[in-house]
C-alpha positions as CSV (number, residue, x, y, z in Angstrom):
1,X,103.0,91.0,102.0
2,X,103.5,90.5,98.3
3,X,105.4,94.2,98.4
4,X,107.7,93.2,101.2
5,X,108.6,89.5,99.3
6,X,109.1,91.2,96.1
7,X,111.0,94.4,97.9
8,X,113.6,91.6,99.5
9,X,114.0,89.7,96.3
10,X,115.1,92.8,94.6
11,X,117.4,93.8,97.0
12,X,119.3,90.5,96.8
13,X,119.0,90.6,93.1
14,X,120.5,93.5,93.3
15,X,123.8,92.5,95.2
16,X,122.2,94.4,98.4
17,X,122.1,92.6,101.6
18,X,119.2,92.7,103.9
19,X,119.1,93.6,107.8
20,X,115.7,93.4,109.4
21,X,114.1,92.9,112.7
22,X,114.4,88.8,113.0
23,X,110.9,87.8,112.6
24,X,109.4,84.8,110.3
25,X,106.0,85.7,110.1
26,X,104.1,89.1,108.4
27,X,105.8,91.6,106.5
28,X,109.2,91.0,108.1
29,X,108.8,87.3,107.1
30,X,108.0,87.9,103.7
31,X,111.0,91.0,103.4
32,X,113.3,88.1,104.8
33,X,111.9,85.5,102.6
34,X,112.0,87.3,99.4
35,X,115.9,88.2,100.0
36,X,116.6,84.5,100.7
37,X,114.9,83.3,97.7
38,X,117.2,85.4,95.7
39,X,120.2,84.0,97.5
40,X,120.8,87.3,99.6
41,X,122.4,87.8,103.0
42,X,120.2,88.2,105.6
43,X,120.7,89.3,109.2
44,X,118.0,89.4,111.5
45,X,118.6,91.5,115.0
46,X,115.7,90.7,117.5
47,X,115.5,91.6,121.3
48,X,115.5,88.5,124.1
49,X,112.3,89.6,125.3
50,X,110.7,89.1,121.7
51,X,111.7,85.6,121.4
52,X,108.5,84.2,123.3
53,X,106.2,87.0,121.6
54,X,107.3,86.8,118.4
55,X,107.6,83.5,115.7
56,X,111.4,84.0,115.3
57,X,113.5,83.2,112.1
58,X,114.6,79.8,112.7
59,X,116.1,79.4,109.2
60,X,119.8,78.5,109.0
61,X,120.3,81.1,106.5
62,X,119.5,84.0,108.7
63,X,122.4,85.6,110.8
64,X,120.0,85.8,113.5
65,X,121.8,88.3,116.2
66,X,120.1,88.3,119.4
67,X,120.3,92.0,121.8
68,X,119.1,92.9,125.4
69,X,116.7,95.7,124.0
70,X,115.3,97.6,121.5
71,X,117.7,100.3,121.9
72,X,120.5,97.6,121.4
73,X,118.2,96.3,118.2
74,X,118.5,99.8,116.9
75,X,121.6,100.7,117.6
76,X,123.4,97.3,116.1
77,X,121.2,97.7,112.6
78,X,122.4,101.6,111.7
79,X,125.8,100.5,112.8
80,X,125.7,97.6,110.6
81,X,123.5,99.3,107.6
82,X,124.9,101.3,104.7
83,X,121.3,102.8,103.9
84,X,117.8,102.7,104.8
85,X,114.3,101.9,103.3
86,X,111.1,101.9,104.9
87,X,108.5,100.0,103.9
88,X,104.9,100.7,104.7
89,X,104.4,99.6,108.4
90,X,103.4,101.1,111.7
91,X,104.4,102.6,114.6
92,X,107.6,100.8,114.8
93,X,108.6,101.6,111.4
94,X,107.7,105.7,111.6
95,X,109.9,105.5,115.3
96,X,112.6,103.9,113.3
97,X,112.3,105.8,110.5
98,X,112.3,109.3,112.5
99,X,115.1,108.2,114.8
100,X,117.4,107.2,111.2
101,X,116.5,110.4,109.9
102,X,117.5,112.5,113.2
103,X,120.9,110.2,113.2
104,X,121.6,111.2,109.4
105,X,121.0,114.8,109.8
106,X,123.0,114.8,112.8
107,X,125.9,113.0,111.2
108,X,126.1,109.8,113.4
109,X,124.8,107.5,110.9
110,X,125.2,107.8,107.1
111,X,123.6,106.4,104.1
112,X,120.1,107.2,102.1
113,X,116.9,107.0,104.2
114,X,114.3,105.9,101.7
115,X,110.4,105.6,102.1
116,X,108.9,102.9,99.7
117,X,105.6,104.9,98.7
118,X,103.6,102.2,97.2
119,X,100.1,103.4,95.9
120,X,101.3,106.5,97.5
121,X,101.0,105.2,101.1
122,X,103.5,108.0,102.5
123,X,101.7,110.9,100.8
124,X,100.2,112.0,104.0
125,X,103.3,111.9,106.1
126,X,105.5,113.6,103.4
127,X,102.7,116.3,102.9
128,X,103.4,116.6,106.9
129,X,107.2,117.1,106.8
130,X,106.2,119.5,103.6
131,X,104.1,121.3,105.4
132,X,106.9,121.4,108.7
133,X,109.4,122.5,106.3
134,X,107.2,125.4,105.1
135,X,106.7,126.5,108.6
136,X,110.4,126.7,109.5
137,X,110.7,123.6,111.8
138,X,112.7,121.4,108.8
139,X,115.2,123.5,106.4
140,X,115.6,122.2,103.0
141,X,118.7,120.2,103.4
142,X,117.4,118.7,106.0
143,X,114.0,117.7,103.8
144,X,116.1,116.4,101.3
145,X,117.3,113.7,103.9
146,X,114.0,111.5,103.2
147,X,113.8,110.6,99.7
148,X,110.7,108.6,98.3
149,X,110.2,106.5,95.7
150,X,107.2,104.4,94.0
151,X,108.3,100.9,93.6
152,X,110.7,98.2,94.9
153,X,112.7,98.8,91.7
154,X,112.9,102.7,92.1
155,X,114.1,102.5,95.5
156,X,117.0,99.8,94.6
157,X,117.9,102.6,91.9
158,X,118.0,105.4,94.3
159,X,120.5,102.9,96.8
160,X,122.8,102.3,93.9
161,X,123.4,105.8,93.0
162,X,124.9,105.8,96.5
163,X,125.8,102.2,97.7
164,X,127.7,99.6,96.0
165,X,126.2,96.1,95.8
166,X,126.6,93.7,99.2
167,X,126.0,96.8,101.0
168,X,123.4,96.0,104.0
169,X,120.2,97.7,104.2
170,X,118.0,98.1,106.8
């Protein structure tokens, strides 16, 4: 949770907005709290069916948007975001990560896609993708769509190379 809060704070301090899943607890809550604590702009997007299953942010500083499905959540988030950073996470993170990379590859979405590879969390995934590239399933240009950085400050620097502050990051 400390990593999520640190990243949220660093993102806001660098002048970037945050688009996230709208939760108030766990990693999502820590991420949003970090950004809010640093005065950042925060947009939360949550499907209505999760309102009763998750503790949703009720912080008035969060621009909370309720949509009708997970698909609508992802579509709205990617339409609003200028860049994408995946923190260590689980299946939902992986699903959104790969969908985003596919959309960037197809030119449907623009922006950098960065793994916050804290402590080497994503090393095995990166090795898998490199193996897919070596086998010819991912070409070198497509492999370069997915970047990784070891620390929040490195990820923010990478964002800053392609985005201007007050852009939003998912």
